[in-house]
N, C-alpha and C positions, 0 to 999 in steps of 0.2 A: 695618898694620892687621890685626887678628886676624879669624878666621872668625866669632868671637862677635859682633863689631861689625857685620859686613856679611854677610847671608846669601847675597848673590851670589858671594862668594868660595868658597862651598862647591861651587859648580858649576864652578869652575875645573879641577879634575882630570878631570871628566867631559868638559868641552869639549875640553881638551887631548888627552885620550885618543882621542876621536873624530876630532879633527884629525889626529893622528899616524897612526891607523889608515887614515883616508882617504888620506893622503900615501903610505902604504905600498902600499895596494891600487892606487892610480893612479900608482905610481912611474914606469912606462914612459912614460906620456903626459906626466908632469911633466918627466922627464929629456929627452924628445924636445923639449918646449917651450923647455927651457934649452939645447938644443944638445949635450947629453951623451949618451953611450951607457951602457947599464947595465954593459957589460963594462969600461969605463974605470975607473981608479983612483978618480976622483972620483965616478962613478956608483955604484960599489960602496960607497964610503964614505957616499954619501947614503942608500942603502938600509940599511946597517947602522946608521947614526945614527938613522933613523926607527924602526927596530926597537927600539933601545935606549930611545928616547923613549917608545914605546908601552909598554914594560915598566915604565919608571919611573912613568909616569902611571897605569898600571894598578895598580901597587903602592900609590901615593898614594890612589887611589880605594878600594882594598881596606882600607887602613888607616882611611880616613874612614868607610867603612861598618862596620868592626869597632868603632870608637869609638862610633859612633851606636847600632848594633844590640846589640852585646854588652855594652859597658860602661854605657851610659846606660839601656838598656832592661831588661836582664836582671840584671846583676850589682848595680846600684845598688838595684833593688827587692829582690833576695835578701838583701843585707846590711843594708839599711835605712839607707844613708848614702852619702856620695861614695866613689868608688873612688879609692885612692891614685894620684897622678899618676905615680909611679915605675913602678908596675906597668903602666900604660897605655903609658909610653914604652919599656919593656923589650920588650913584645910588638910595638910598632910597629917598633922597631929589628930585631927578628928577621925581620920581613917584608922 
């Protein structure tokens, strides 16, 4: 299902970013609840994995905002038509 068909899927990167940031800031209490220490290999992997997920979801959110604000609002009005999809995808891949 594409984001064009369901507007709720547009909120997915935002909610996952907030969830991963919450897991990062509460990592000590989460690891204590799971019975792991943050100095253990698994605890360190948990923290690193949550950081990576936060970066990935942040990049997805940035791409979504760029697509909405830059391409749909500014560039489409400036050129008077749709922006080529290849241009949008190249910029998204650079992020």
